[in-house]
C-alpha positions in Angstrom: -6.3 23.7 14.5 -4.7 20.5 15.8 -1.6 19.0 14.1 -1.4 15.2 14.3 0.4 12.4 12.6 -2.9 10.5 11.8 -4.4 12.8 9.4 -6.7 11.4 6.7 -4.1 12.0 4.1 -1.6 10.1 6.1 -4.0 7.3 7.0 -4.3 6.7 3.0 -0.7 6.6 2.6 0.1 3.9 5.3 -1.4 1.1 3.1 0.7 2.3 0.2 3.8 2.2 2.5 2.9 -1.3 3.5 1.8 -2.9 0.1 5.2 -1.8 -1.6 7.6 -4.0 0.4 4.8 -6.9 0.3 4.5 -6.6 -3.3 8.4 -6.6 -3.9 8.8 -9.8 -1.5 5.9 -11.5 -3.4 7.5 -10.7 -6.8 11.0 -12.0 -5.6 9.3 -15.1 -4.3 7.6 -15.6 -7.6 4.2 -15.5 -6.3 2.9 -13.6 -9.3 -0.8 -14.2 -8.5 -0.7 -12.8 -5.0 1.5 -9.9 -6.0 -1.1 -9.1 -9.0 -3.8 -9.0 -6.1 -1.7 -6.7 -3.8 -0.6 -4.2 -6.5 -4.3 -3.0 -7.2 -5.0 -2.8 -3.4 -2.0 -0.4 -3.1 -3.2 1.6 -6.0 -6.7 2.0 -4.6 -5.3 3.9 -1.5 -3.7 6.4 -4.0 -6.9 6.6 -6.0 -8.9 7.7 -3.1 
């Protein structure tokens, strides 16, 4: 069995790690409509 960093579980975690800071930046910048679009996108990665 090969041990790699890009396993399917890790590949599904990467979008969440990217979307959390993006969501925070959008919230601080008061771009609530975009933040509301990014939040479910990050949540879908965890749902899969």
